[in-house]
C-alpha positions in Angstrom: 11.7 8.6 -1.2 8.8 9.4 -3.5 9.1 12.7 -5.5 6.6 12.2 -8.3 3.7 10.1 -9.4 3.8 9.0 -13.0 1.6 6.0 -13.5 -0.9 5.4 -10.6 -3.2 2.4 -11.3 -2.0 2.4 -15.0 -3.0 6.1 -15.6 -0.3 8.0 -17.5 0.1 11.3 -15.6 3.2 12.5 -17.4 1.2 15.2 -19.3 -0.3 16.5 -16.0 1.1 19.7 -14.6 3.5 19.1 -11.6 1.0 20.6 -9.1 -1.7 18.1 -10.1 0.8 15.1 -9.9 2.1 16.4 -6.5 -1.4 16.6 -5.2 -2.1 13.0 -6.3 1.1 11.8 -4.7 0.3 13.5 -1.4 -3.3 12.1 -1.6 -1.8 8.6 -2.1 0.4 8.9 1.0 -2.6 10.1 3.0 -5.1 7.5 1.6 -2.7 4.6 2.0 -1.3 5.9 5.4 2.2 5.4 4.0 5.1 5.7 6.4 8.6 4.2 6.7 10.3 3.0 4.7 8.3 5.3 2.4 9.0 9.0 2.6 7.5 11.9 0.7 10.2 14.1 -0.7 9.8 17.7 0.5 8.5 20.2 -2.0 9.1 23.9 -1.8 9.2 27.2 -3.7 11.2 28.9 -1.0 14.8 29.6 -2.3 16.2 29.4 1.3 14.8 25.9 1.8 16.2 24.9 -1.5 19.7 26.1 -0.5 19.4 24.0 2.7 18.6 21.0 0.6 21.9 21.3 -1.2 23.6 20.2 2.1 21.6 17.0 2.3 24.1 15.3 0.0 25.9 14.4 3.3 23.1 12.0 4.1 23.0 10.4 0.7 20.7 12.7 -1.3 22.0 12.7 -4.9 20.5 16.0 -6.2 17.5 18.3 -6.6 14.7 18.2 -9.1 13.2 21.4 -10.4 9.7 21.4 -12.0 8.1 24.3 -13.8 4.9 25.3 -11.9 3.3 27.5 -14.5 2.4 26.7 -18.1 5.2 25.9 -20.4 6.0 28.7 -22.8 7.1 27.7 -26.2 8.8 30.2 -28.6 8.5 29.3 -32.3 
């Protein structure tokens, strides 16, 4: 299950915002027509869907990943 795209074709995307990396990951699935055994991890901002995902551990999911969607605020 793919949930992020960090180094496509040797490009370091770790400094990209999550939304940009997610869009690139979705584009990769579309362009390459990826299907089983590949799976694109669901992405949501809906708290209800997130709660439902917590019950997926019964099928082997190990946890959830949270990404900040807006700019990172640093307090100095």
